[in-house]
C-alpha positions as CSV (number, residue, x, y, z in Angstrom):
1,M,0.0,0.0,0.0
2,K,1.5,3.3,-1.0
3,Q,1.7,5.6,2.0
4,K,1.0,8.7,-0.1
5,Q,-2.3,7.2,-1.2
6,L,-3.3,6.1,2.3
7,N,-2.5,9.6,3.7
8,L,-4.5,11.2,0.9
9,M,-7.6,9.2,1.7
10,K,-7.2,9.6,5.5
11,N,-6.3,13.3,5.7
12,G,-7.3,14.8,2.4
13,K,-10.2,17.2,2.0
14,G,-12.9,16.1,-0.5
15,F,-15.2,13.3,-1.3
16,I,-15.5,10.0,-3.3
17,A,-17.4,10.0,-6.6
18,A,-19.3,6.8,-7.1
19,L,-19.2,5.9,-10.8
20,D,-19.8,2.2,-10.3
21,Q,-23.2,1.5,-11.8
22,S,-23.2,-2.2,-12.8
23,G,-25.1,-4.1,-15.5
24,G,-28.4,-3.9,-13.5
25,S,-28.3,-0.2,-12.7
26,T,-26.7,1.1,-15.9
27,P,-30.0,1.4,-17.9
28,G,-31.4,3.7,-15.2
29,A,-28.2,5.8,-15.1
30,L,-28.3,6.2,-18.9
31,E,-32.0,7.1,-18.7
32,D,-31.2,9.8,-16.2
33,Y,-28.5,11.1,-18.5
34,G,-31.0,11.3,-21.4
35,I,-30.3,8.1,-23.2
36,S,-33.3,5.7,-23.4
37,E,-33.1,1.9,-23.8
38,A,-34.4,2.3,-27.3
39,E,-31.1,3.8,-28.3
40,Y,-29.1,0.6,-27.7
41,E,-29.9,-3.1,-28.5
42,T,-26.9,-4.9,-26.9
43,K,-25.1,-4.9,-23.6
44,E,-21.9,-4.0,-25.4
45,K,-23.5,-0.8,-26.8
46,M,-25.0,-0.1,-23.4
47,F,-21.5,-0.3,-21.7
48,D,-20.0,1.8,-24.5
49,L,-22.5,4.5,-23.8
50,I,-22.0,4.5,-20.0
51,H,-18.3,4.5,-20.5
52,S,-18.6,7.6,-22.7
53,M,-20.6,9.2,-20.0
54,R,-18.0,8.4,-17.4
55,T,-15.2,9.5,-19.7
56,R,-16.9,12.9,-20.1
57,I,-17.2,13.2,-16.3
58,I,-13.7,12.1,-15.4
59,T,-12.0,14.2,-18.1
60,S,-14.0,17.3,-17.2
61,P,-12.0,20.1,-15.6
62,S,-14.7,20.2,-12.9
63,F,-13.7,16.6,-11.9
64,S,-10.6,17.7,-10.0
65,S,-8.5,16.4,-7.1
66,E,-9.0,19.7,-5.4
67,Y,-12.4,18.4,-4.5
68,I,-12.4,14.7,-5.2
69,L,-10.3,12.1,-3.3
70,G,-11.3,9.0,-5.1
71,A,-13.7,7.4,-7.7
72,I,-15.4,4.1,-7.5
73,L,-15.4,2.1,-10.7
74,F,-17.2,-0.9,-12.1
75,K,-15.1,-3.7,-13.5
76,Q,-16.1,-2.8,-17.1
77,T,-14.8,0.7,-16.5
78,M,-11.5,-0.5,-15.0
79,N,-10.9,-2.6,-18.1
80,S,-11.7,0.3,-20.4
81,K,-9.5,3.2,-21.5
82,I,-9.6,7.0,-21.3
83,A,-7.3,9.0,-23.5
84,G,-5.2,5.9,-24.2
85,K,-4.8,4.9,-20.6
86,Y,-6.8,2.4,-18.5
87,T,-9.3,4.3,-16.4
88,A,-7.6,3.6,-13.0
89,Q,-4.3,4.7,-14.4
90,Y,-5.8,7.8,-15.9
91,L,-7.4,8.8,-12.6
92,W,-4.2,8.5,-10.6
93,Q,-1.6,9.6,-13.1
94,E,-3.5,12.4,-14.8
95,K,-5.9,13.5,-12.0
96,D,-4.3,12.5,-8.7
97,I,-7.6,10.8,-7.8
98,L,-7.6,7.4,-6.1
99,P,-9.2,4.5,-8.1
100,I,-11.5,2.2,-6.2
101,L,-13.2,-0.9,-7.5
102,K,-16.7,-2.3,-6.9
103,V,-16.1,-6.1,-6.2
104,D,-19.4,-7.5,-5.0
105,Q,-21.5,-9.7,-7.3
106,G,-24.8,-8.3,-6.2
107,T,-27.1,-9.1,-3.3
108,E,-29.2,-12.1,-2.3
109,N,-32.9,-12.1,-2.0
110,K,-34.3,-10.5,1.2
111,K,-34.0,-12.7,4.4
112,N,-34.3,-11.6,8.0
113,G,-34.9,-8.1,6.9
114,V,-31.6,-7.7,4.9
115,Q,-30.0,-8.6,1.6
116,L,-26.6,-10.2,2.1
117,M,-24.0,-10.1,-0.7
118,K,-24.0,-13.1,-3.0
119,P,-20.9,-15.3,-2.5
120,M,-17.9,-13.6,-4.2
121,T,-16.8,-16.5,-6.4
122,K,-14.7,-14.2,-8.6
123,L,-13.0,-12.2,-5.9
124,D,-9.5,-13.7,-6.2
125,Q,-9.4,-13.2,-9.9
126,L,-10.8,-9.7,-9.6
127,L,-8.3,-8.7,-7.0
128,G,-5.5,-10.0,-9.2
129,E,-6.7,-7.8,-12.1
130,A,-7.1,-4.8,-9.7
131,K,-3.5,-5.2,-8.6
132,E,-2.3,-5.0,-12.2
133,Y,-4.3,-1.7,-12.6
134,N,-2.9,-0.3,-9.3
135,I,-6.4,0.0,-7.7
136,F,-6.2,1.6,-4.3
137,G,-9.3,0.1,-2.6
138,T,-12.5,-1.9,-3.1
139,K,-16.2,-1.4,-2.3
140,M,-18.9,-4.0,-1.6
141,R,-22.6,-3.4,-0.8
142,S,-25.3,-5.1,1.2
143,I,-28.7,-3.7,2.2
144,I,-30.6,-3.5,5.5
145,H,-34.3,-3.0,5.2
146,R,-35.6,-3.7,8.7
147,A,-34.2,-3.6,12.2
148,N,-33.7,-7.3,12.5
149,P,-30.8,-8.1,14.9
150,K,-29.9,-11.4,13.3
151,G,-30.0,-10.1,9.8
152,I,-27.8,-7.0,10.6
153,K,-25.4,-9.2,12.6
154,D,-25.0,-11.5,9.6
155,I,-24.5,-8.4,7.3
156,V,-21.7,-7.0,9.4
157,A,-20.0,-10.4,9.9
158,Q,-20.0,-11.0,6.1
159,Q,-18.7,-7.5,5.4
160,F,-15.8,-7.9,7.8
161,E,-15.0,-11.4,6.6
162,Y,-14.5,-10.3,3.0
163,G,-12.9,-7.0,4.2
164,K,-10.1,-8.9,6.0
165,K,-9.4,-11.0,2.9
166,I,-9.3,-7.9,0.7
167,Y,-7.1,-6.0,3.2
168,E,-4.6,-8.9,3.3
169,A,-4.5,-8.8,-0.5
170,G,-3.2,-5.3,-0.3
171,F,-6.2,-3.1,-0.8
172,I,-8.2,-0.8,1.5
173,P,-11.8,-2.2,1.6
174,I,-14.9,0.0,1.8
175,L,-17.5,-1.9,3.8
176,E,-21.0,-0.8,2.7
177,P,-23.9,-2.1,4.8
178,E,-26.5,0.3,3.5
179,V,-29.6,1.1,5.5
180,N,-32.6,1.6,3.2
181,I,-33.5,5.3,3.7
182,K,-37.2,4.4,3.2
183,S,-37.2,1.8,6.0
184,E,-39.9,2.4,8.7
185,D,-37.4,1.6,11.4
186,K,-34.3,3.2,10.0
187,L,-33.1,4.7,13.3
188,D,-33.4,1.3,15.0
189,S,-31.5,-0.4,12.2
190,E,-28.7,2.2,12.6
191,K,-28.5,1.6,16.4
192,I,-28.1,-2.2,15.8
193,L,-25.7,-1.6,12.9
194,K,-23.4,0.7,14.9
195,E,-23.3,-1.7,17.8
196,E,-22.4,-4.6,15.6
197,I,-19.7,-2.6,13.8
198,L,-18.1,-1.5,17.1
199,K,-18.1,-5.0,18.3
200,S,-16.3,-6.2,15.2
201,L,-13.8,-3.4,15.3
202,K,-12.7,-4.6,18.7
203,N,-11.5,-7.8,17.2
204,L,-9.2,-6.3,14.6
205,A,-5.4,-6.3,14.5
206,D,-3.9,-3.8,12.1
207,E,-6.6,-3.9,9.4
208,K,-7.7,-0.5,8.1
209,Y,-11.2,0.0,6.7
210,I,-13.4,2.7,5.2
211,F,-17.2,2.5,6.0
212,K,-19.8,3.7,3.5
213,L,-23.0,4.2,5.4
214,S,-26.4,5.8,4.8
215,I,-26.6,9.3,6.2
216,P,-27.8,8.7,9.8
217,S,-31.2,9.8,11.2
218,T,-29.4,11.5,14.1
219,A,-26.5,13.9,13.3
220,N,-23.0,12.7,14.2
221,F,-24.4,9.3,15.1
222,Y,-21.4,7.4,13.8
223,Q,-18.8,9.6,15.5
224,E,-17.4,6.6,17.5
225,I,-16.8,4.7,14.3
226,I,-15.2,7.8,12.7
227,E,-12.8,8.1,15.6
228,H,-11.8,4.4,15.8
229,P,-8.1,3.8,15.1
230,N,-8.8,1.1,12.6
231,V,-11.1,3.3,10.5
232,I,-9.6,5.5,7.8
233,R,-12.9,7.3,6.9
234,V,-16.6,7.1,7.1
235,V,-18.3,8.1,3.9
236,A,-22.0,8.7,3.2
237,L,-24.0,7.2,0.3
238,S,-26.9,9.3,-1.0
239,G,-29.2,6.3,-1.0
240,G,-31.9,7.9,-3.2
241,Y,-32.0,11.3,-1.6
242,S,-32.0,14.2,-4.0
243,Q,-28.8,16.3,-4.3
244,E,-30.3,19.0,-2.2
245,A,-31.5,16.7,0.6
246,A,-28.3,14.6,0.6
247,V,-26.1,17.7,0.8
248,N,-28.2,19.2,3.6
249,K,-28.2,16.0,5.6
250,L,-24.5,15.4,5.2
251,S,-23.6,18.9,6.2
252,E,-25.0,18.1,9.7
253,N,-22.5,15.3,10.2
254,N,-19.0,16.4,11.1
255,N,-16.1,14.5,9.6
256,M,-18.3,12.3,7.4
257,I,-17.6,12.8,3.7
258,A,-19.7,12.0,0.7
259,S,-19.6,9.0,-1.7
260,F,-22.4,10.1,-3.9
261,S,-23.6,8.7,-7.2
262,R,-27.1,9.8,-8.1
263,A,-26.8,13.1,-6.1
264,L,-23.6,13.9,-8.0
265,L,-24.9,13.1,-11.5
266,Q,-28.6,14.0,-11.3
267,D,-28.5,17.1,-13.5
268,L,-26.1,16.0,-16.2
269,N,-27.4,15.4,-19.6
270,V,-26.0,14.0,-22.8
271,D,-27.3,16.9,-24.9
272,Q,-25.6,19.6,-22.8
273,S,-22.8,21.6,-24.4
274,E,-19.4,21.0,-22.9
275,K,-19.6,24.4,-21.2
276,E,-23.0,23.7,-19.7
277,F,-22.0,20.2,-18.7
278,N,-18.9,21.4,-17.0
279,M,-20.8,24.1,-15.1
280,V,-23.5,21.7,-13.9
281,L,-20.9,19.2,-12.8
282,K,-18.9,22.0,-11.1
283,N,-21.9,23.2,-9.2
284,A,-22.7,19.6,-7.9
285,V,-19.0,19.0,-7.0
286,N,-18.8,22.3,-5.1
287,K,-22.0,21.6,-3.1
288,I,-21.0,18.1,-2.2
289,Y,-17.4,19.2,-1.3
290,K,-18.7,21.9,1.1
291,A,-20.9,19.4,2.8
292,S,-18.0,17.0,3.1
293,I,-15.6,19.3,4.9
294,T,-17.9,20.2,7.8
């Protein structure tokens, strides 16, 4: 692990851009960008279009290390090129932005109020590829829908189990046990989640993790996790909140930074001129950055 990169993630000012829409979420991302499903007939064309969108974002002067610490990528993006360089290399070499890779293979069906991650049967191969591309860290997501103690305990145990393996392979894992923002008992879920995370952190040796969590119902609720010596950062997902709502809620939480996707990209459109596109992106980046440095 390069100490420069670790120091940047731990101490740098800014946020993480989530550009990791996978096969299932790509059609929705393209629709939001102004490209309907009628405009492509194959998965290859779909992935070409989403990579063009990501390339436009990443190469924009508004996508700058002055405000952005890292970017989360989908495997397809990692294997694709921007201006002749693989995306991860372009991010670090040209932008000084840390490349992070989504490694989960999706979630299981709901059980005990949660969706665990599917078994990561391709993890070793994916981490081998990630090493070749000089990926800094990884991200994996599971979902909590209800305040079910067994389900949440299982989620946390699974996240830490894979996290340890990923850390030992030389990457900084982002553990993402997302709490559904529409859950009727979101606060109760957060209480159980925090307790389980703190229990698991007590059992660590030298492992270092980042946590990606839904913006809590109570401001500064995750402060104990943020301050734990084994935790590099706690970052917030927008989880379906609008940009305005996500920014306002995040700004109430000290030392918690953004890792937004939808809230970052919501106003971008394929038909915008380069000047308009860059201004819209700059406006979003500035808002999210300000909320991330509270």
